[in-house]
Structures are given as C-alpha cells and as structure tokens.
C-alpha positions in Angstrom: -86.5 146.7 55.3 -88.1 150.1 54.8 -91.3 150.0 52.9 -92.6 153.2 51.3 -96.3 153.4 50.5 -97.3 155.8 47.9 -100.8 156.6 47.1 -101.6 156.0 43.5 -101.2 159.6 42.5 -99.1 160.9 39.8 -97.3 163.6 41.8 -95.6 161.2 44.2 -94.3 159.0 41.4 -93.0 162.0 39.5 -91.3 163.4 42.6 -89.6 160.0 43.3 -88.5 159.8 39.7 -86.9 163.3 39.8 -85.0 162.5 43.0 -83.6 159.2 41.6 -82.6 160.9 38.3 -80.9 163.8 40.3 -78.9 161.3 42.4 -77.8 159.4 39.3 -76.8 162.6 37.5 -74.8 163.7 40.6 -73.0 160.4 40.7 -72.3 160.6 37.0 -70.9 164.1 37.3 -68.6 163.1 40.1 -67.2 160.2 38.1 -66.9 162.2 34.9 -65.1 165.1 36.6 -61.7 163.8 37.7 -60.5 167.3 38.5 -63.0 167.6 41.3 -63.0 164.2 42.9 -60.0 162.2 41.8 -57.2 164.8 41.5 -57.2 167.4 44.2 -54.4 170.0 44.1 -54.1 170.1 47.9 -54.1 166.9 49.9 -53.9 166.6 53.7 -51.4 163.8 54.6 -50.2 162.2 57.8 -46.6 162.2 58.9 -46.4 158.6 57.9 -47.4 159.4 54.3 -45.0 162.3 54.3 -42.2 160.1 55.5 -43.0 157.5 52.7 -43.0 160.3 50.1 -39.7 161.8 51.3 -38.0 158.4 51.3 -39.3 157.4 47.9 -36.9 159.2 45.5 -38.1 157.2 42.5 -41.7 158.2 42.7 -41.0 161.8 43.9 -37.6 162.8 42.5 -38.2 166.5 42.6 -40.1 166.6 45.9 -39.8 169.9 47.8 -40.2 169.9 51.6 -41.3 173.4 52.6 -41.1 174.6 56.2 -43.3 177.6 56.8 -42.4 178.3 60.5 -40.2 181.1 61.7 -36.4 181.1 61.3 -36.1 180.7 65.1 -38.2 177.5 65.0 -36.4 176.2 61.9 -33.0 176.7 63.7 -34.3 174.6 66.6 -35.2 171.6 64.5 -36.5 170.8 61.0 -37.0 168.0 58.6 -33.8 167.0 56.7 -33.3 168.9 53.5 -36.3 171.2 54.2 -36.5 174.7 52.6 -37.5 177.5 54.9 -40.0 180.2 53.7 -42.0 181.5 56.7 -45.7 181.7 56.0 -45.7 185.5 56.6 -43.2 185.8 53.7 -44.6 183.2 51.3 -46.8 185.5 49.3 -43.8 187.7 48.4 -41.5 184.8 47.7 -43.6 182.6 45.3 -41.2 183.3 42.4 -38.6 181.2 44.3 -40.9 178.2 44.1 -41.9 178.7 40.4 -39.8 175.6 39.3 -41.9 173.5 41.6 -45.2 174.6 40.1 -46.0 171.1 38.8 -44.0 168.9 41.3 -44.9 167.7 44.7 -44.5 170.0 47.6 -44.9 168.9 51.2 -45.8 171.9 53.4 -45.3 171.7 57.2 -45.2 173.8 60.3 -45.2 173.1 64.0 -48.8 171.8 64.4 -50.5 172.0 61.0 -52.2 175.4 61.2 -49.8 177.6 59.3 -49.1 174.9 56.8 -52.8 174.8 55.9 -52.7 178.5 55.3 -49.5 178.2 53.2 -50.9 175.2 51.2 -54.0 177.1 50.3 -51.9 180.1 49.2 -49.9 177.9 47.0 -53.0 176.3 45.5 -54.5 179.8 44.9 -51.3 180.6 43.0 -51.6 177.7 40.6 -49.3 175.2 42.3 -50.8 171.8 41.5 -49.4 169.1 43.8 -49.6 170.4 47.4 -49.4 168.1 50.4 -50.2 169.6 53.8 -48.6 167.6 56.5 -51.2 167.4 59.3 -50.1 168.0 62.9 -46.7 169.3 61.7 -43.2 168.6 63.0 -44.7 167.8 66.5 -46.3 164.7 65.1 -43.2 163.9 63.0 -41.0 163.9 66.1 -43.6 162.0 68.1 -43.6 159.3 65.4 -39.9 158.9 65.8 -38.8 159.9 62.3 -35.4 161.5 61.7 -35.0 165.3 61.7 -32.3 167.9 61.9 -31.1 169.3 65.3 -28.3 171.8 65.8 -24.9 170.2 66.7 -25.0 171.3 70.3 -28.4 169.6 71.0 -27.5 166.6 68.9 -24.1 166.1 70.6 -25.7 165.5 74.1 -26.3 161.8 73.9 -28.5 160.0 76.4 -25.9 157.2 76.8 -23.3 159.7 78.0 -25.7 160.9 80.6 -26.4 157.4 81.7 -22.6 156.7 82.0 -22.1 159.8 83.9 -24.8 159.0 86.4 -23.6 155.5 86.7 -20.0 156.6 87.5 -21.3 159.0 90.2 -23.4 156.2 91.7 -20.5 153.8 91.6 -18.2 156.4 93.3 -20.8 157.0 96.0 -21.1 153.2 96.7 -17.3 152.8 96.9 -17.0 155.8 99.3 -19.7 154.4 101.5 -18.2 150.9 101.4 -14.8 152.2 102.4 -16.3 154.3 105.1 -18.2 151.4 106.6 -15.1 149.2 106.3 -13.0 151.8 108.1 -15.7 152.0 110.8 -15.7 148.2 111.3 -11.9 148.1 111.6 -11.9 150.8 114.3 -14.5 149.0 116.3 -12.4 145.8 116.4 
C-alpha cells in the first residue's frame, strides 16, 4: 500500500483537502448532470447493437436507418428499409428528417467515417437520438446480417454454381470412363 508522509505543515494538509474536495465535486457534478454523462445525443454503436435495434420494433417503432453513402454505393447494397441521403447532401436535406428529430436514427456508411460526420451534423442541428454504426456496412456484411442486393446479384446462387461445376465434373468423368473402356475393348 502506498504511504504518503506529510510533514506537519499546514500547506500540505490544505492542498490535500482541496484536491479531495475537487474530486468529490467533480463526481457530484457528473452524477447530477444526466445530460452530460447519462444521455448522450450521439452514441457510437456496433453492428450487433444496430441489428438488435432494427429487429426490435417494440422498443424502436419509429427507427430510421439512414444510409449516407453515394447513390452508386446504395444501389450496390444497403440495409433493408434504409433511407438514402448522401452525406454531401445532408445539410441541405435536413427538413426531410424533421419528423425524426426526437426518434432514433441509425446512421451508417461504408466504413464508419462518413456516418460520423453525418451524425455530428445531425446532433449540431438538434436531432436528439443519433446512433453512429461503427465500421459501416462492411462490418454488417462481415457479421452475416441480412441486407439488400440488386436482383441480378441476388439471383446468382452459390448452390447453382456448385451444381453446374458438379455436372461438368461428372460429364468429364463419364467421357474419360467411356474413352478408357473403348481403348480396352480395342486392345482385346
């Protein structure tokens, strides 16, 4: 245990008392100010938390999922039921989100950088329940959660590819088998 030796002078004891009182007041202030410590307006969340929020319609009935990527990225893939407003356009389109001022908004992009910028812009414009999805849709896809793909990309199924390769393999094996059989018959 750390032992502090103070000389018996009044200045050391006064300094220690001021430090202890300052620490206690700081802690009291943090507990008494729920707007600072207990109720942030922007919260960084993982894709797991975002998935839980999206799938909990009871707790978050008016949840908005906001994609702030470009339209080209959005058309390649996006979270189901997401609303697209590219981060470059967000400042000019805040009126479209006015009805979500006091409801939960999950903001995401490709990797988390643009969504952080967009989240801060929303907070600066008095939106109160902003959730920045860290690591973006890349992490969402890596976690194996459902997302939207265009029909062309979604229609190519891995099983069809396996069946096609299997059929080609079987055909090659049969061709080789009959060629060897024919060769054996000719040699007899």
